[in-house]
Wavefront OBJ file of the C-alpha trace (Angstrom):
o trace
v 0.000 0.000 0.000
v 1.524 3.377 -0.974
v 2.256 5.961 1.715
v -0.274 8.795 1.929
v 2.095 11.386 0.422
v 3.054 8.948 -2.330
v -0.604 8.179 -3.069
v -1.461 11.889 -3.231
v 1.449 12.499 -5.613
v 0.456 9.539 -7.796
v -3.125 10.799 -7.913
v -1.985 14.270 -8.955
v 0.398 12.942 -11.593
v -2.222 10.658 -13.102
v -4.977 13.268 -12.987
v -2.721 15.859 -14.622
v -1.873 13.517 -17.496
v -5.552 12.742 -18.008
v -6.625 16.389 -17.754
v -3.955 17.550 -20.200
v -4.867 14.880 -22.727
v -8.639 14.474 -22.280
v -9.770 17.640 -20.517
v -11.765 18.054 -17.339
v -14.870 16.269 -18.602
v -12.795 13.459 -20.097
v -11.758 11.749 -16.883
v -13.193 10.660 -13.572
v -11.882 9.604 -10.183
v -12.423 6.023 -11.360
v -10.099 6.604 -14.346
v -7.378 7.915 -12.035
v -7.917 5.054 -9.581
v -7.710 2.436 -12.335
v -4.543 3.976 -13.740
v -2.654 3.899 -10.431
v -4.245 0.781 -8.951
v -6.217 2.160 -5.996
v -9.889 2.433 -5.117
v -11.633 5.658 -6.125
v -12.626 6.105 -2.483
v -8.921 6.581 -1.750
v -8.890 9.573 -4.063
v -11.822 11.081 -2.172
v -9.748 10.811 1.007
v -7.215 13.248 -0.492
v -9.595 15.248 -2.677
v -13.228 15.179 -1.518
v -14.479 16.640 -4.827
v -13.215 16.917 -8.366
v -13.074 20.686 -7.825
v -10.633 20.107 -4.932
v -8.540 17.888 -7.198
v -8.516 20.486 -9.967
v -7.491 23.274 -7.576
v -4.575 21.135 -6.398
v -3.639 20.330 -10.007
v -3.642 23.959 -11.103
v -1.624 25.005 -8.040
v 0.885 22.215 -8.651
v 1.104 23.103 -12.341
v 1.713 26.787 -11.539
v 4.315 25.980 -8.900
v 6.173 23.693 -11.314
v 5.883 26.037 -14.289
v 6.952 29.246 -12.575
v 9.384 27.396 -10.315
v 11.311 26.130 -13.346
v 11.440 29.634 -14.814
v 12.536 31.209 -11.533
v 15.181 28.557 -10.889
v 16.674 28.821 -14.363
v 17.126 32.587 -14.172
v 17.561 33.149 -10.429
v 21.259 34.005 -10.693
v 21.257 35.539 -14.146
v 18.027 37.384 -15.045
v 17.711 37.971 -18.777
v 14.234 39.116 -19.877
v 14.662 38.053 -23.516
v 15.915 34.598 -22.522
v 13.124 34.312 -19.950
v 10.470 35.083 -22.557
v 11.976 32.518 -24.907
v 12.064 29.920 -22.120
v 8.404 30.654 -21.403
v 7.639 29.713 -25.010
v 9.849 26.633 -24.743
v 8.009 25.370 -21.667
v 4.712 25.552 -23.518
v 6.269 23.800 -26.506
v 7.398 20.938 -24.271
v 3.812 19.890 -23.483
v 3.336 18.925 -27.124
v 6.156 16.415 -26.681
v 4.090 14.712 -23.985
v 1.766 12.771 -26.276
v 0.350 15.936 -27.846
v -0.935 17.317 -24.547
v -2.190 20.819 -23.844
v -1.217 23.310 -21.185
v -3.237 22.203 -18.152
v -4.682 25.656 -17.581
v -5.400 26.164 -21.263
v -7.346 22.912 -21.255
v -9.202 23.988 -18.101
v -9.963 27.393 -19.614
v -11.586 25.670 -22.589
v -13.948 23.945 -20.161
v -14.244 26.757 -17.601
v -18.040 26.454 -17.407
v -17.712 22.824 -16.273
v -15.284 23.583 -13.431
v -16.348 24.277 -9.888
v -15.992 27.842 -8.601
v -12.641 27.289 -6.850
v -11.094 25.619 -9.898
v -12.449 28.407 -12.116
v -10.779 30.984 -9.856
v -7.441 29.139 -9.851
v -7.511 28.729 -13.634
v -8.174 32.441 -14.070
v -5.396 33.161 -11.587
v -2.930 31.192 -13.733
v -3.751 33.399 -16.718
v -3.460 36.578 -14.624
v -0.153 35.417 -13.187
v 1.254 34.398 -16.567
v 0.186 37.656 -18.225
v 1.699 39.674 -15.361
v 4.921 37.641 -15.489
v 5.204 38.283 -19.223
v 4.327 41.973 -18.854
v 7.086 42.427 -16.281
v 9.656 41.126 -18.776
v 8.270 43.298 -21.566
v 8.373 46.317 -19.272
v 12.033 45.678 -18.410
v 12.756 45.486 -22.134
v 11.042 48.839 -22.682
v 8.162 47.516 -24.745
v 5.326 50.013 -25.070
v 2.113 48.751 -23.450
v 3.814 45.899 -21.607
v 0.575 44.463 -20.154
v -1.142 44.078 -23.546
v 2.083 42.510 -24.846
v 1.834 39.879 -22.102
v -1.832 39.196 -22.847
v -1.072 38.926 -26.578
v 1.865 36.558 -26.123
v -0.019 34.193 -23.829
v -3.032 34.128 -26.143
v -0.840 33.387 -29.150
v 1.000 30.586 -27.364
v -2.198 28.945 -26.103
v -3.721 29.305 -29.582
v -0.622 27.807 -31.170
v -0.921 24.811 -28.830
v -4.553 24.340 -29.829
v -3.764 24.569 -33.526
v -0.852 22.126 -33.255
v -2.866 19.684 -31.197
v -5.933 19.815 -33.439
v -3.791 18.931 -36.423
v -1.274 16.685 -34.635
v 1.333 18.928 -36.231
v 3.954 20.573 -34.019
v 4.998 22.808 -36.904
v 1.817 24.832 -36.350
v 3.177 25.779 -32.914
v 6.667 26.346 -34.281
v 5.442 28.983 -36.766
v 3.971 31.113 -33.980
v 6.906 30.458 -31.649
v 9.380 31.616 -34.314
v 7.424 34.822 -34.882
v 7.335 35.493 -31.148
v 11.088 34.912 -30.845
v 11.680 37.338 -33.732
v 9.544 39.947 -31.970
v 11.430 39.386 -28.698
v 14.777 39.717 -30.463
v 13.623 43.002 -32.031
v 13.049 44.599 -28.597
l 1 2 3 4 5 6 7 8 9 10 11 12 13 14 15 16 17 18 19 20 21 22 23 24 25 26 27 28 29 30 31 32 33 34 35 36 37 38 39 40 41 42 43 44 45 46 47 48 49 50 51 52 53 54 55 56 57 58 59 60 61 62 63 64 65 66 67 68 69 70 71 72 73 74 75 76 77 78 79 80 81 82 83 84 85 86 87 88 89 90 91 92 93 94 95 96 97 98 99 100 101 102 103 104 105 106 107 108 109 110 111 112 113 114 115 116 117 118 119 120 121 122 123 124 125 126 127 128 129 130 131 132 133 134 135 136 137 138 139 140 141 142 143 144 145 146 147 148 149 150 151 152 153 154 155 156 157 158 159 160 161 162 163 164 165 166 167 168 169 170 171 172 173 174 175 176 177 178 179 180 181 182 183 184 185
């Protein structure tokens, strides 16, 4: 029998894979339980509702995503390199069996999420747009906040286009244009 912390981690890992590939409506506690070999009641012990599970997933996703960015540039901040790494992290989800950004997938199904998961999903977008805007501001871009909103929307859209066609080159076209725009700053 797995330890409680191990079981919680396994649940989160499995649920994230399912959510990024199938979406919120595309998986249940039973699917997660079957994948990791536990009873679905065990999942309810850690996450009483699917909304609780989704809140934990979004928080974990944000911590991992922004933690990787912060760690990579902690000793050597470079706004252009940080913006390019942001793009690269989104690109990497396509390498995971054509998955989507967890929060992008949740945003597509926002009406199905519970109120807490809706709030956390919106918070991811606010946080990402603010993070991007801070880098654009440092680089002297006019209207830094709209630049952040634009970049995030283009990246999420590029993921959708690539996934819909099972063609990573659709993402690469947008990513290359964004990199050119970053280099021009």
